[in-house]
C-alpha positions as a Markdown table, in Angstrom:
| # | Residue | x | y | z |
|---|---|---|---|---|
| 1 | Met | -24.4 | -25.5 | -150.9 |
| 2 | Thr | -27.2 | -27.1 | -149.5 |
| 3 | Val | -28.6 | -27.1 | -145.9 |
| 4 | Ser | -27.3 | -30.6 | -145.1 |
| 5 | Asp | -23.8 | -29.5 | -146.3 |
| 6 | Val | -24.2 | -26.6 | -144.0 |
| 7 | Val | -25.1 | -28.9 | -140.8 |
| 8 | Val | -22.3 | -31.3 | -141.8 |
| 9 | Ile | -19.9 | -28.6 | -141.7 |
| 10 | Ala | -21.0 | -27.2 | -138.6 |
| 11 | Ala | -21.2 | -30.7 | -136.9 |
| 12 | Gly | -17.8 | -31.1 | -137.9 |
| 13 | Ile | -16.4 | -27.6 | -136.6 |
| 14 | Leu | -18.2 | -28.4 | -133.5 |
| 15 | Thr | -16.5 | -32.3 | -133.6 |
| 16 | Ile | -12.8 | -30.5 | -133.8 |
| 17 | Ile | -14.0 | -27.8 | -131.0 |
| 18 | Asn | -15.3 | -30.6 | -128.7 |
| 19 | Leu | -12.0 | -32.7 | -129.5 |
| 20 | Val | -9.6 | -29.5 | -128.8 |
| 21 | Asp | -11.3 | -29.1 | -125.5 |
| 22 | Lys | -11.2 | -32.5 | -124.3 |
| 23 | Val | -7.5 | -32.4 | -125.3 |
| 24 | Ala | -6.8 | -29.3 | -123.3 |
| 25 | Asn | -9.0 | -30.6 | -120.4 |
| 26 | Ile | -6.8 | -33.8 | -120.3 |
| 27 | Phe | -3.3 | -31.5 | -120.1 |
| 28 | Lys | -4.8 | -29.4 | -117.5 |
| 29 | Gln | -5.4 | -32.7 | -115.6 |
| 30 | Ala | -2.2 | -33.9 | -116.3 |
| 31 | Asn | -0.4 | -30.8 | -114.7 |
| 32 | Ser | -2.8 | -29.8 | -111.7 |
| 33 | Pro | -2.4 | -32.1 | -108.3 |
| 34 | Thr | -5.5 | -34.6 | -108.0 |
| 35 | Glu | -7.3 | -34.8 | -104.5 |
| 36 | Ala | -5.2 | -37.7 | -103.9 |
| 37 | Arg | -1.9 | -35.8 | -104.3 |
| 38 | Leu | -3.2 | -32.9 | -102.1 |
| 39 | Thr | -4.5 | -35.2 | -99.5 |
| 40 | Ser | -1.3 | -37.3 | -99.4 |
| 41 | Ile | 0.6 | -33.4 | -99.0 |
| 42 | Glu | -1.6 | -32.4 | -96.4 |
| 43 | Ala | -0.6 | -35.5 | -94.3 |
| 44 | Thr | 2.9 | -35.2 | -94.6 |
| 45 | Leu | 2.5 | -31.7 | -93.7 |
| 46 | Ile | 0.9 | -32.9 | -90.6 |
| 47 | Arg | 3.3 | -35.4 | -89.6 |
| 48 | Ile | 5.9 | -32.9 | -90.3 |
| 49 | Asp | 4.4 | -30.3 | -87.7 |
| 50 | Gln | 3.9 | -33.2 | -84.8 |
| 51 | Gln | 7.7 | -33.9 | -85.5 |
| 52 | Ile | 8.6 | -30.7 | -85.0 |
| 53 | Ser | 6.5 | -30.1 | -82.1 |
| 54 | Asn | 7.8 | -33.1 | -80.4 |
| 55 | His | 11.4 | -32.1 | -81.1 |
| 56 | Asp | 10.3 | -28.6 | -79.4 |
| 57 | Lys | 9.4 | -30.4 | -76.2 |
| 58 | Thr | 12.4 | -32.5 | -76.2 |
| 59 | Leu | 14.8 | -29.1 | -76.5 |
| 60 | Glu | 12.7 | -27.9 | -73.5 |
| 61 | Thr | 13.6 | -31.0 | -71.7 |
| 62 | His | 16.9 | -30.9 | -72.3 |
| 63 | Ala | 17.3 | -27.3 | -71.7 |
| 64 | Gly | 16.0 | -28.1 | -68.4 |
| 65 | Phe | 18.5 | -30.6 | -67.9 |
| 66 | Phe | 21.5 | -28.3 | -68.9 |
| 67 | Asp | 20.2 | -25.8 | -66.5 |
| 68 | Asn | 20.1 | -28.0 | -63.5 |
| 69 | Asp | 23.8 | -29.0 | -64.7 |
| 70 | Lys | 24.8 | -25.8 | -64.6 |
| 71 | Arg | 23.4 | -24.9 | -61.4 |
| 72 | Arg | 25.1 | -28.0 | -59.7 |
| 73 | Leu | 28.3 | -27.1 | -61.4 |
| 74 | Asp | 28.4 | -23.7 | -59.9 |
| 75 | Leu | 27.8 | -24.8 | -56.8 |
| 76 | Leu | 30.8 | -27.1 | -57.0 |
| 77 | Glu | 32.7 | -24.0 | -57.9 |
| 78 | Thr | 31.8 | -22.3 | -55.2 |
| 79 | Gly | 32.3 | -25.0 | -52.5 |
| 80 | Ser | 36.1 | -25.5 | -54.4 |
| 81 | Arg | 36.9 | -21.8 | -54.0 |
| 82 | Val | 35.9 | -21.8 | -50.2 |
| 83 | Thr | 37.7 | -25.0 | -49.7 |
| 84 | Ser | 40.7 | -23.6 | -51.5 |
| 85 | Lys | 40.4 | -20.6 | -49.3 |
| 86 | Ala | 40.5 | -22.9 | -46.0 |
| 87 | Leu | 43.6 | -25.0 | -47.6 |
| 88 | Leu | 45.4 | -21.9 | -48.1 |
| 89 | Ala | 44.8 | -20.5 | -44.6 |
| 90 | Leu | 46.0 | -23.6 | -42.9 |
| 91 | Leu | 49.2 | -23.5 | -44.9 |
| 92 | Gly | 49.8 | -20.1 | -44.0 |
| 93 | His | 49.3 | -21.1 | -40.4 |
| 94 | Ala | 51.5 | -24.1 | -40.6 |
| 95 | Asn | 54.3 | -22.0 | -42.4 |
| 96 | Ala | 53.9 | -18.9 | -40.1 |
| 97 | Gly | 52.4 | -20.5 | -37.0 |
| 98 | Asn | 50.3 | -17.2 | -36.1 |
| 99 | Asn | 47.9 | -16.3 | -38.6 |
| 100 | Tyr | 44.9 | -17.0 | -36.1 |
| 101 | Asp | 42.7 | -14.1 | -37.7 |
| 102 | Glu | 43.2 | -15.7 | -41.3 |
| 103 | Met | 42.1 | -19.2 | -40.1 |
| 104 | Arg | 39.3 | -18.0 | -37.9 |
| 105 | Glu | 37.9 | -15.8 | -41.0 |
| 106 | Ala | 38.1 | -19.3 | -43.4 |
| 107 | Glu | 36.4 | -21.1 | -40.7 |
| 108 | Lys | 33.7 | -18.8 | -40.8 |
| 109 | Glu | 33.4 | -19.4 | -44.5 |
| 110 | Leu | 33.8 | -22.6 | -44.7 |
| 111 | Arg | 30.7 | -23.1 | -42.1 |
| 112 | Asp | 28.5 | -20.7 | -43.8 |
| 113 | Tyr | 29.2 | -22.3 | -46.9 |
| 114 | Leu | 28.8 | -25.9 | -45.5 |
| 115 | Ile | 25.5 | -25.1 | -43.8 |
| 116 | Ala | 23.8 | -22.7 | -46.7 |
| 117 | Arg | 24.3 | -25.8 | -48.7 |
């Protein structure tokens, strides 16, 4: 074996190693995300985060609406209760004719309710 044979064999081995390295790099690049894909994923995540933030703001707004509605319904319920007591007092007075204390109490409750409203 001459020196030129050894050089040719060494060059062949280096060429094969270089080829294997290039093939390995191709597979690594195919399996790893590229910058463009990463940028696209980041943009999508930012958009989703903004949508969640918008939904949270909408939820808070609607919660305020529901709180206002509940307060108003509670007031209506209280008014209905006071009105019903006054009607019962009137019916009791109409039937018995002498429920003055009950009438005065119902009148006071109705007046207090209407003034406090």
